[in-house]
C-alpha positions in Angstrom: 344.9 61.3 104.0 341.1 60.8 103.2 338.8 62.2 106.1 336.6 59.7 107.9 334.1 59.8 110.6 333.6 57.1 113.7 331.4 56.4 115.8 332.7 54.6 118.8 330.6 52.7 121.3 332.4 52.7 125.3 331.1 50.5 128.4 330.1 53.3 130.8 331.1 51.0 133.5 335.1 50.9 132.2 335.2 54.8 131.6 333.8 56.8 134.1 335.4 60.4 132.6 335.8 62.0 129.4 339.3 62.4 129.8 339.8 58.2 129.5 337.4 57.7 126.6 339.3 60.5 124.6 342.6 59.4 125.4 341.6 55.7 124.0 340.2 57.5 120.6 343.7 59.2 120.6 345.6 56.3 121.1 343.9 54.2 118.3 344.9 56.7 116.3 348.3 57.0 116.7 348.7 53.7 116.3 347.5 54.4 112.3 349.0 57.4 112.1 345.9 59.4 112.0 345.0 62.9 112.6 342.5 63.4 115.0 340.1 66.3 114.2 337.1 66.2 116.7 336.9 63.5 119.2 333.1 64.9 121.3 330.7 62.8 123.2 327.4 62.1 121.7 325.5 60.5 124.0 325.0 58.2 127.0 322.2 55.8 126.8 320.3 52.7 127.7 321.8 50.0 125.1 318.9 48.4 123.0 320.3 45.1 124.0 323.0 43.7 126.2 326.6 43.3 124.8 328.8 42.3 126.8 326.4 41.9 129.8 326.2 45.9 129.8 323.0 47.6 129.3 324.3 51.1 128.7 326.9 52.6 126.5 328.6 56.0 125.6 328.7 57.2 122.3 331.7 59.1 121.0 331.7 61.0 117.8 335.2 61.2 116.2 336.3 63.1 112.6 339.8 62.1 111.3 342.3 61.7 108.4 343.9 58.6 107.8 345.7 56.6 104.9 343.0 54.4 103.3 344.9 51.2 103.9 345.0 51.5 107.6 341.4 51.7 108.4 341.6 47.6 108.7 344.2 47.8 111.1 342.1 50.8 113.1 339.1 48.3 113.5 340.9 45.5 114.5 342.8 47.1 117.7 339.3 48.8 118.2 338.1 45.5 118.5 341.1 44.0 121.0 340.0 47.5 123.1 338.4 46.4 126.7 336.7 49.7 126.7 335.0 49.6 123.7 331.9 47.4 122.9 331.5 48.7 119.5 332.2 50.9 116.6 331.7 52.1 112.7 334.3 53.8 110.5 332.5 55.4 107.3 334.1 57.7 104.8 333.1 61.3 106.0 331.0 63.7 103.9 331.1 66.8 106.3 332.0 70.1 105.3 334.9 72.5 106.8 331.9 74.3 108.2 329.7 72.1 110.0 333.3 70.6 111.5 334.3 74.1 112.8 331.1 74.4 114.3 331.3 71.3 116.1 334.6 72.1 117.2 333.0 75.0 118.7 331.0 72.7 120.9 332.5 71.6 124.6 333.6 67.8 123.8 332.3 66.6 127.0 328.8 67.7 127.1 326.9 65.3 125.1 325.7 66.2 121.3 321.7 66.3 120.9 321.1 63.8 118.3 319.5 64.8 116.0 315.2 63.7 116.3 315.8 63.7 119.7 311.9 66.0 119.9 310.7 62.9 118.6 311.6 60.5 120.9 308.6 60.1 123.0 305.6 58.1 121.4 302.8 59.8 123.2 302.5 62.5 120.3 302.0 59.9 117.1 299.1 60.3 115.3 297.7 56.9 113.9 294.3 58.1 112.1 296.0 57.9 108.6 297.8 54.3 108.9 294.3 52.4 108.5 294.6 50.0 111.1 293.6 52.3 113.7 290.1 54.1 113.9 286.9 53.3 112.5 286.4 49.7 113.0 282.7 50.0 113.8 281.4 47.4 116.0 282.8 43.8 114.0 286.4 44.4 114.8 288.9 44.4 112.4 286.7 42.1 110.4 285.3 45.3 108.5 282.3 45.0 106.0 283.4 41.1 105.5 280.2 39.0 106.1 280.1 35.8 108.7 283.3 33.4 108.7 283.2 30.2 106.8 283.7 28.4 109.9 280.7 29.7 111.6 278.0 28.7 109.2 276.4 25.4 109.0 278.1 22.8 106.6 276.1 22.4 103.1 276.4 19.5 100.8 279.4 20.0 98.1 281.4 22.0 100.7 285.1 21.0 101.1 285.3 21.4 104.8 282.1 19.2 105.4 282.5 16.4 107.1 280.5 13.2 107.8 279.7 12.8 103.9 
């Protein structure tokens, strides 16, 4: 059996408690004959876009062992579940030490996502991007001269009118 990582997005309105979400994950694993190694609440947050008219969802991170040929069956069962909005299953590259560290975490307490301290936009530094800062009094045109449509038409110009 191979080790897999699964991220399941639950409908927060359908499942109000942690026990209900864990029960659904265990049901999915039992149907394929998988061994659930870890099931923890990852985060509950507002979705980037509505899914089935839902604006909020709860992410559940799982690690499990299952036969490789049973993964399509797991994905089909996850799609048929009324509690799940989305799911993704990948081959896991987790070490046993990291798995033991995650098992020590209380399952109903959300994990802090990596990079959570950088969520706020107020501390970004745009000065090195080139599109902000020293523009002078000419806006975004820089050192370019006047635009072609601002000057008088001269004979021989392709855009001259009336010749």
